[in-house]
C-alpha positions as CSV (number, residue, x, y, z in Angstrom):
1,X,58.0,-8.4,47.0
2,X,60.9,-10.3,45.3
3,X,58.4,-12.6,43.6
4,X,56.5,-9.6,42.3
5,X,59.7,-8.1,40.9
6,X,60.5,-11.4,39.2
7,X,57.0,-11.5,37.8
8,X,57.3,-8.0,36.3
9,X,60.7,-8.9,34.8
10,X,59.3,-12.0,33.2
11,X,56.3,-10.0,31.9
12,X,58.4,-7.3,30.3
13,X,60.7,-10.0,28.8
14,X,57.8,-11.8,27.3
15,X,56.4,-8.5,25.9
16,X,59.7,-7.6,24.4
17,X,60.2,-11.1,23.0
18,X,56.6,-11.0,21.5
19,X,57.3,-7.6,20.0
20,X,60.6,-8.8,18.4
21,X,58.8,-11.9,17.0
22,X,56.1,-9.7,15.4
23,X,58.8,-7.4,13.9
24,X,60.7,-10.4,12.5
25,X,57.4,-11.8,11.0
26,X,56.7,-8.4,9.5
27,X,60.2,-8.0,8.1
28,X,60.0,-11.4,6.6
29,X,56.8,-10.3,4.9
30,X,58.4,-7.2,3.6
31,X,61.3,-9.1,2.1
32,X,59.0,-10.2,-0.7
33,X,58.9,-6.6,-1.9
34,X,62.6,-5.8,-2.0
35,X,63.2,-4.5,-5.5
36,X,65.1,-7.1,-7.6
37,X,65.1,-6.6,-11.3
38,X,61.7,-5.0,-11.0
39,X,59.6,-2.9,-8.7
40,X,56.3,-4.7,-8.0
41,X,53.3,-2.5,-8.2
42,X,51.9,-3.8,-5.0
43,X,55.1,-2.7,-3.2
44,X,53.4,0.6,-2.7
45,X,51.4,-0.9,0.1
46,X,54.5,-2.2,1.8
47,X,56.8,0.8,1.5
48,X,56.8,4.3,2.9
49,X,55.4,6.8,0.3
50,X,58.8,8.6,-0.2
51,X,60.8,5.4,-0.7
52,X,58.3,4.0,-3.2
53,X,58.2,7.3,-5.1
54,X,62.0,7.3,-5.4
55,X,62.1,3.7,-6.7
56,X,59.2,4.3,-9.0
57,X,61.0,7.3,-10.6
58,X,64.2,5.2,-10.8
59,X,62.6,2.2,-12.5
60,X,61.0,4.5,-15.1
61,X,64.3,6.1,-16.2
62,X,65.3,5.3,-19.8
63,X,65.8,1.6,-20.4
64,X,69.5,2.0,-21.3
65,X,70.2,3.1,-17.7
66,X,69.8,-0.6,-16.6
67,X,72.9,-1.5,-18.7
68,X,75.1,1.3,-17.4
69,X,73.9,1.3,-13.8
70,X,72.5,-2.1,-13.1
71,X,73.3,-1.9,-9.4
72,X,70.4,0.6,-9.2
73,X,67.9,-2.0,-10.3
74,X,69.3,-5.3,-9.0
75,X,69.3,-4.8,-5.3
76,X,70.2,-8.3,-4.2
77,X,70.8,-11.0,-6.9
78,X,72.5,-9.0,-9.7
79,X,72.0,-10.3,-13.2
80,X,73.0,-13.9,-12.6
81,X,69.7,-15.8,-13.1
82,X,69.3,-16.9,-9.5
83,X,66.6,-16.1,-7.0
84,X,67.2,-14.5,-3.6
85,X,66.3,-16.5,-0.6
86,X,65.8,-14.3,2.5
87,X,66.1,-15.0,6.2
88,X,65.5,-12.3,8.8
89,X,68.1,-12.8,11.5
90,X,67.0,-10.1,13.9
91,X,65.2,-6.8,14.1
92,X,66.5,-4.0,16.3
93,X,63.9,-1.3,17.2
94,X,65.8,2.0,17.5
95,X,62.8,4.1,18.6
96,X,59.0,3.6,18.7
97,X,58.7,4.4,14.9
98,X,62.0,3.0,13.5
99,X,63.7,-0.4,13.3
100,X,66.5,-2.1,11.4
101,X,66.2,-5.7,10.1
102,X,69.3,-7.7,9.4
103,X,68.7,-10.1,6.5
104,X,70.7,-13.1,5.3
105,X,70.5,-13.6,1.6
106,X,71.5,-16.8,-0.3
107,X,71.1,-17.3,-4.0
108,X,69.1,-20.3,-5.3
109,X,68.2,-21.7,-8.6
110,X,64.6,-21.9,-9.9
111,X,64.5,-25.6,-8.9
112,X,65.0,-24.7,-5.3
113,X,68.6,-25.8,-5.0
114,X,71.2,-23.3,-3.7
115,X,74.0,-21.9,-5.8
116,X,77.2,-23.4,-4.3
117,X,79.3,-20.6,-5.6
118,X,77.2,-17.9,-4.0
119,X,78.2,-16.5,-0.6
120,X,75.7,-15.7,2.1
121,X,75.3,-11.9,2.2
122,X,74.0,-9.7,5.0
123,X,71.8,-6.7,4.2
124,X,69.9,-4.2,6.3
125,X,66.3,-3.2,5.7
126,X,65.1,0.0,7.4
127,X,61.5,-0.1,8.7
128,X,59.2,2.7,9.8
129,X,55.9,2.5,11.7
130,X,53.2,4.5,9.9
131,X,49.5,4.3,10.3
132,X,49.7,1.3,12.6
133,X,51.9,-0.8,10.4
134,X,55.6,-1.3,9.7
135,X,56.7,-0.4,6.2
136,X,60.0,-0.7,4.3
137,X,61.7,2.7,4.3
138,X,65.2,1.9,2.9
139,X,67.4,-0.9,1.9
140,X,71.2,-0.8,2.6
141,X,71.0,3.0,2.5
142,X,70.2,2.6,-1.2
143,X,67.6,5.4,-1.1
144,X,70.3,8.2,-1.2
145,X,72.1,6.5,-4.0
146,X,68.9,6.4,-6.0
147,X,68.1,10.1,-5.3
148,X,71.6,11.1,-6.3
149,X,71.4,9.2,-9.6
150,X,68.0,10.6,-10.4
151,X,69.3,14.1,-10.0
152,X,72.3,13.3,-12.2
153,X,70.0,11.7,-14.8
154,X,67.7,14.7,-14.8
155,X,70.6,17.0,-15.4
156,X,71.8,14.8,-18.3
157,X,68.4,14.6,-19.8
158,X,68.0,18.4,-19.6
159,X,71.3,18.9,-21.4
160,X,70.4,16.3,-24.1
161,X,67.0,18.0,-24.6
162,X,68.8,21.3,-25.0
163,X,71.0,19.8,-27.6
164,X,68.1,18.2,-29.4
165,X,66.2,21.5,-29.5
166,X,69.3,23.3,-30.8
167,X,69.8,20.8,-33.6
168,X,66.2,20.9,-34.6
169,X,66.0,24.7,-34.7
170,X,69.5,25.5,-36.1
171,X,70.2,22.5,-38.3
172,X,66.8,21.1,-39.1
173,X,65.7,24.4,-40.6
174,X,68.3,23.9,-43.3
175,X,66.7,20.8,-44.8
176,X,63.5,20.0,-46.7
177,X,61.0,19.8,-43.9
178,X,58.5,17.1,-43.1
179,X,56.1,16.5,-40.2
180,X,58.7,15.5,-37.6
181,X,62.3,16.6,-37.2
182,X,64.2,14.1,-35.0
183,X,67.8,14.4,-33.9
184,X,69.8,11.3,-32.9
185,X,72.6,11.8,-30.4
186,X,75.5,9.4,-30.2
187,X,77.7,10.8,-27.5
188,X,81.5,10.1,-27.9
189,X,82.7,12.1,-24.9
190,X,81.4,14.8,-22.6
191,X,82.5,17.2,-19.8
192,X,80.8,19.9,-17.8
193,X,81.3,22.4,-20.7
194,X,81.2,20.5,-24.0
195,X,80.0,17.3,-25.7
196,X,81.7,15.5,-28.5
197,X,79.2,13.5,-30.6
198,X,78.0,12.0,-33.8
199,X,74.8,13.8,-34.4
200,X,72.1,13.1,-37.0
201,X,69.2,15.4,-37.9
202,X,66.4,13.9,-39.9
203,X,62.9,14.9,-41.1
204,X,60.1,12.3,-41.3
205,X,56.5,12.1,-42.5
206,X,54.0,9.9,-40.7
207,X,52.3,7.2,-42.7
208,X,49.9,5.2,-40.6
209,X,52.1,3.6,-37.9
210,X,55.4,4.2,-39.9
211,X,57.8,7.1,-40.4
212,X,59.0,7.9,-43.9
213,X,62.3,9.6,-44.3
214,X,62.2,13.0,-46.0
215,X,65.6,14.6,-45.6
216,X,68.5,15.0,-43.2
217,X,72.1,14.3,-42.6
218,X,75.1,14.0,-40.3
219,X,76.5,16.9,-38.2
220,X,79.3,15.5,-36.0
221,X,81.4,17.8,-33.9
222,X,81.8,19.6,-30.6
223,X,78.9,21.3,-28.9
224,X,80.0,23.7,-26.2
225,X,77.5,24.9,-23.5
226,X,77.1,26.9,-20.4
227,X,74.6,27.3,-17.6
228,X,72.3,30.1,-16.5
229,X,70.3,29.4,-13.3
230,X,71.1,25.7,-13.7
231,X,69.7,25.7,-17.2
232,X,72.1,24.7,-20.0
233,X,72.4,26.7,-23.2
234,X,74.5,26.2,-26.3
235,X,77.4,28.6,-26.8
236,X,78.9,27.1,-30.0
237,X,78.9,24.1,-32.4
238,X,82.1,23.2,-34.2
239,X,81.3,20.8,-36.9
240,X,83.3,18.4,-39.1
241,X,83.5,19.7,-42.7
242,X,82.1,17.9,-45.7
243,X,84.2,16.6,-48.6
244,X,87.9,16.1,-48.7
245,X,88.6,17.9,-45.4
246,X,86.2,15.7,-43.4
247,X,88.8,13.3,-41.9
248,X,91.2,16.1,-41.0
249,X,88.5,18.1,-39.3
250,X,87.3,15.1,-37.4
251,X,90.8,14.3,-36.1
252,X,91.2,18.0,-35.0
253,X,87.9,18.2,-33.2
254,X,87.8,14.7,-31.6
255,X,91.5,14.5,-30.8
256,X,92.2,11.5,-28.6
257,X,88.6,10.3,-29.0
258,X,88.9,10.2,-32.8
259,X,89.0,6.3,-33.0
260,X,85.9,6.1,-30.8
261,X,84.1,8.5,-33.0
262,X,85.1,6.6,-36.2
263,X,83.8,3.3,-34.7
264,X,80.5,4.9,-33.9
265,X,80.2,6.9,-37.1
266,X,81.0,4.0,-39.4
267,X,78.6,1.6,-37.8
268,X,75.0,2.0,-39.2
269,X,73.7,-0.6,-36.8
270,X,74.8,1.5,-33.8
271,X,73.1,4.5,-35.3
272,X,69.9,2.6,-36.1
273,X,69.7,1.2,-32.6
274,X,70.3,4.6,-31.0
275,X,67.7,6.2,-33.2
276,X,65.1,3.5,-32.3
277,X,65.8,3.8,-28.6
278,X,65.7,7.6,-28.5
279,X,62.5,7.6,-30.7
280,X,60.8,5.2,-28.3
281,X,61.7,7.5,-25.4
282,X,60.5,10.5,-27.3
283,X,57.1,8.9,-28.1
284,X,56.7,7.8,-24.5
285,X,57.1,11.4,-23.4
286,X,54.7,12.6,-26.1
287,X,52.1,10.0,-25.0
288,X,52.3,11.1,-21.4
289,X,51.6,14.7,-22.4
């Protein structure tokens, strides 16, 4: 009887050991699809549907987001030019459908040598068993961070689109019109109730693959807004005045942010770069429609 008991214990131990080995092997395979600077298209086959959808949405946000929030895109290596080297230390199965893998990450150069100044970091990858296979379902709890940022971004984009629509309808109508009225927004400062900015409203005509300027101008100032059922609407627009009173009105409207405004307003390179970026985003949206 005792021998039978020992045999059962050994059998269960072997089964558990085999299962953990398979989990470690699968986790090692999944490591190749951890987002790092980019989301691989084939990751869809190695992630749960909801995790991939969140990341796919995140990685398709406007390009400038990567500069302001690079931690959303660089899960492991950051922007230092190294490559992540993964080692799965263990995998703990919390229930029949969920497991947590502990991963050791070192940074190495492209020639295969390790970066001596890089520390070994520990990360956790969540795994879920779906349709007879283990899939990546989260990484360091990053999913909630991404969802939160997407929601914030959508709110910001909705407000910016409201401002664009307002500038086109209320300001663009005052100019000689062309085929396309495009507002460029250079935000100086913003709160939950107003935006200080250097705004440009310009009309263009299309000529083959180019845009030819027709008319337009600058309308800097303070745009106040409110919300109705979570939808923003413009309540007022206090603009800087033209002519001799321009500087005095800018100081009054922008207050402590006057110097920031001047740096933006006086730099045509900043304006051109912002126009190009915002136009590219605009045409991407148009093409999708």
